[in-house]
N, C-alpha and C positions, 0 to 999 in steps of 0.2 A: 662218719662216726669213728671216734678214736678208741683203740683198744690199747691200754697201757698198764702193764703190771710186771711183777718181778717173780722169777723162779729162783728160789733160794736153795742152793746146793751146798752152802758153806755157812754153818751156824757160828755164833760167837765162840762156842765151845770148841768147834773144829779149828777155828783160827788160832785160839790159844794153844791147843794141842800141837798144831803144826809149828807155831813159834817155839814152843818148848823143845820140840824135837830138833829144830834147826839150831837153836842156841846150844843145846847139849853137844850136837855134832860139831858145830863150828868153833865154839870157844874151848873145846877140849882138844882140838887138832894141834899138831905141832906148830903149824903156821895158821894162826887164828883167822876165821872168816865168818861173815854173815851174808845171807842172800839179800839182794837189793829190794826185794818185794816188801821188806819190813820197814822201809822208809815211810810207807804210805798209810798213816792215819790221817785224820782231817787236817792236822797242821802240816804234815808232810806233803799232802796233795796241794795245799795252798802254796807251800814253798816251791814245789816243782813248777806250778803255773807261773810263779814269779821268775823262776830260772829261765823259762822259755822266752821271756821278754827282755832278758839281759843283752846288752850289746855284744858280750863275748860269746854268747850261746847261739851259734848260727844254725844248728840242725833244724829247729822248728821253722824258722823263716825259709830255709832252703826247701824243706819238704812242702811247705804251704805253697811256695812258688811253683813247684812241679805240679801239685794237685790243682792249683788254680788254672794252670795252662792245659793240663791233660785230662781233667775230669770228664769232659765231654767225650773224648776218645775212649776212655775207660768204660763209660756207659754204653757207647756204641758197640765196642768189641764184646763186652760181657753180656749185655742185655739182662742184667741180674734182676731177679724177682725179690731176692732177699739180700740185704747188706748185713754182714756180721762183723762187728768190731771187737777185737780182742784187746783187753786192757784199756777199756774205753776212756776212763777218766772223764774229762768234760765233754768229749766228742766234738770239740770245736772245729778241728780241721775236717772231720768227717762230714760236716755240713756241705762242704764243697762237693763231695761224692753224692750225698743225699739230693742236693739240688740238681746235679747232672742226671742222676738216674730217674728222678721224678720228672724232669723235663723230657727225658727220653721215653717216658711212658710205661716202663716195665716194672718199676719198683712197687712192691706191695707191703714189705715189712722191713723193719730194722731191729737187729738183735745185738745190743751191746753186752759184752761180758766183762765183769770187773770183780775183784775180790772185796771191794768196799761197798757194802750195801747202801750206806748213806750217800756216797758220791754217785752211785749208780741211780739211786732214786731221784736225785736232783737232775741228773743228766737226762733220764727218760722222761721226766715231767717236762723239762725244757724242750726236748725234741718233739714230744707229742703235741705240745702247744703250738710249735712252729710248723708242724706238718700234720694237720688234723686228719688227713685222709690215709695216713700211714698207720699200720699196726706196729706198735712199739712193744717189744717183749724183752725186758732186761733179764739177764742171767747172772746171779751172784755166784761166782765160783772162781776156780783157778784154771787158767788156760792150759796148764800142764796136766790137769786131771779131768776136766769136765767137758772136753770138746765133743764127746759123743752124745752129749745132752742138748746140743744146740738145735733149736727148731728152725723152721723156715722152708718156704717153697723153693724148689730148684728152678733155675740155676742160682746158686748162692755165690756171692763174692765175699771172701773173708779178708778183712783189712787188718794188717798187723803193722802199725805205723810207729813213728817216733824213734826208729832205730833200736827198739827193744830187743830185737833178735840178737843184737850184739852183747846183751847181758848173759847169754848162754856160753858156756865153754863149748869148743867144737863138737865134742861127742854129744853134749846136751842139745846143741843145735840140730844135729842129724836126727836125734830121737824126736825132737819136737816137730821138725818139718815132716817126718814120716807119720807122726800122729795126726797132723793136719791132713795130709794126703789120705790117710786111712778113713777119715770121716767124710771126705768129699767123694762124690760120684765122678766118673770120668767126664771131663768137660767143664767141671766147676772150677772156680777161680780163687787165686790167692794174690793179694796185693801187699807187697812188703817193702818197708823203708829201711835203707842201710846207709849209715854214715861211711864216708870214704877216707882212705889213708891220705894224710896231708902233712904239712910241716909240724914238727913237735910243738913249737911255740903256740900255734893256733889251737892245737888239740888240748894242750895242758891249760891254756887260759879259759877254754870253754868249760872246764870243770873246776876252775879255781878263780872265780870272778873277784874283781876288786871290791865289790860291796859286801862280800862275805855271805851271800845268800846260799851258795852251794855248800859252804862249810856248815851253815846252820842246818841245811837239808841232810847232809851226811851224818851229823851228830844226832839227827832225829831218830835214827834207828835205836840209839841208846835210850832215848826218852820212851820209845815204844816198849822196850824191854822193861824199863823201870815201871811203866804204867800197867802193863799186862801181867808181868811175872813178879812184881814186887822187888825188883833189883835196886841196888843202890849205886849205880854208876854215877860218878862225878862227871857229868856230861861235858862241862866246859874245860875239863882237864885232859881232854883228848884233842889233839891238833889235826885238822883236816889237811890232807895232801892229795894231789893228783899226780900220777906218774905215767909217762908214756913208755910202755914196754915195746921197744922196737922189734925184738925178736918175735914176740907173739902177736904184734900189731894190735895191741889194745891199750886203752887207758885203764889204769887201776885207780880207784878211789880208796883211800886208807884213812883210818883214825889211829893216830900214834899217841901212846901214853906219854904224858909230860913228866911223870914221876912214877916211882914204884907204887903199886896200889893193889888192894885186895877187894874184889867185888863179890857180894853175896846176891844170889838169885834164888830166893826161897822156893818159888813155884816150880823151879826146875831142879830143886834139891842139889844146887851147884854152888861152889865157891871157886872163883877164878882169880889167879894172880897175874899181874902185869909187871914186867920190869920196865924201868924208864927206857923209852925209845922203842918198846915193842909195839907192833901195830896189828890192827884187824883189817883185813881186806873186806870192804863192804860192797864193792861193785867192780866188775870188769865191763868195759864197753868196747867191744871189738870193732875195728874199722876194716873196710873191705876194699878190694881192688876191682877194677873193671872186669866183669866176667866171673868174679869169685863167688858171688851169691848164686849166679846162674849154675855153676858147677855143683854147688851144694843142693840146689833145688832139683837138678837133674838126678842126682844120686838118690833123692827122696821120692822120685817118681813124678816130678813136675816138668813141663816144657815151658820155657820162657817165651812169652808172646811179645812183650815190649820191655825195654829198659830205658829210663829217662834220667837225666841229671838236671840240676839247676844250672843257671848261666855260668856260674863260676866252677862247676864240676866239683862241688864240695860234698854232694849228697846224691844218692841214687834211689829210685823207686822202680821196682820190678813187678810186672804183671805176668803171672804164670798160670798155666792151666793144668789141672790134674790129669795125668796121663795113665792113671791106674786102670788096668783092665780087670 
């Protein structure tokens, strides 16, 4: 018998208010910025799925290679009764873990968490149909706010894949990892994907594909603000850029104004001016070195159990155990 429903901890009004607050903070800063989570309305989610299939975008393929090879070992080590996926999206790669944990005979429930109720509803319906003996309980929320509301029988395995941890600044990463540790009991598990430092050309091409899909995805944050807050961004008059910051060891995605402009954002009671050439930083994507994520996990109270890379050493997946007493 299948049990499939959603716990909604983030209403449409909550989402709009959070966007309004981020827009006010980011677009009034001396160096303008916006958080990458606002790429993801329905169109943004579709564009990102298209990005993962692009020849230039290696992280998804590299992570899938690792999970395909190691999912059975992850199931054996963790013996997880509940799989929790943060920022689930389509949950496509997670099926490798679901298959392995189901075959291992320990898994009873799957708990995907995502900010998009529509995307999560589609994902939970699909997973429930494919795994009819599994309890599927979707949680609509923000993984920076609602971790303490996650259900599930222990031991739980929390999967945070796709290199999303790289979207946090270092201090934010430390806070986030500690917050995950705080909701796990000693001996529960975190599986985390991290892109690795490599040559500049490969990194910048991964975020600036020849077909222009990433550029369209980047500009989608402006469409979201136009739609939700009534803004009048001239979306196509912002140029997409990706830039490798060698000192910080992260990729920055930017939207650069191609002319002077004034943007009105009525629902935020805001008017923003852009000089020609001025940019908004829309995303950072930090890259890690061998052992780097292990040190950050240790500082947050996790012990690294395994660390795997793909055959070309482009990407890493770490399995860590909560060591909190």
